[in-house]
C-alpha positions in Angstrom: 90.1 58.9 4.2 93.8 59.0 3.6 93.3 61.7 1.0 91.3 63.8 3.5 94.0 63.4 6.1 96.8 64.1 3.7 95.1 67.3 2.4 94.4 68.5 5.9 98.0 67.8 7.0 99.2 69.8 4.0 97.0 72.8 4.9 98.1 72.7 8.5 101.7 72.7 7.5 101.0 76.0 5.6 99.3 77.4 8.8 95.8 77.0 7.3 94.5 75.2 10.4 90.9 76.5 10.1 90.7 75.7 6.4 92.1 72.3 6.9 89.7 71.5 9.7 86.7 72.9 7.7 87.7 70.7 4.7 88.1 67.6 6.9 84.8 68.1 8.6 83.0 68.7 5.4 84.5 65.7 3.8 83.8 63.3 6.6 80.2 64.6 6.8 79.7 64.2 3.1 80.6 60.5 3.2 78.8 59.9 6.6 82.0 58.8 8.2 81.2 57.3 11.6 83.0 58.8 14.7 82.8 58.0 18.4 82.3 60.4 21.3 86.0 60.8 21.7 86.2 61.9 18.0 83.4 64.4 18.5 85.1 65.8 21.6 88.4 66.2 19.7 86.5 67.9 16.8 84.9 70.3 19.3 88.2 71.2 20.8 89.8 71.7 17.4 86.9 73.9 16.3 87.3 76.0 19.4 91.1 76.3 19.0 90.6 77.5 15.4 88.2 80.2 16.5 85.3 78.6 14.7 81.7 78.4 15.9 80.7 75.0 17.1 77.1 75.9 16.4 77.9 76.0 12.7 79.4 72.5 12.8 77.0 70.8 15.2 75.8 68.7 12.3 78.8 66.5 12.9 77.0 65.1 15.9 75.0 63.1 13.3 78.2 61.1 12.7 78.5 59.8 16.3 77.6 56.1 16.5 
């Protein structure tokens, strides 16, 4: 998880917010990382802020436990 966060932070520092978020979401989904409702709400907000479609990322709801 640290590697995912480091990689995302690095992309954000280079103004690649959307790419960083996409990579993070893909990575946590691949490893079935569990998130809570607050995490999902934050992800939804970040997706919206990056101008991405939540519908494309709604699969992350599967990670909520």
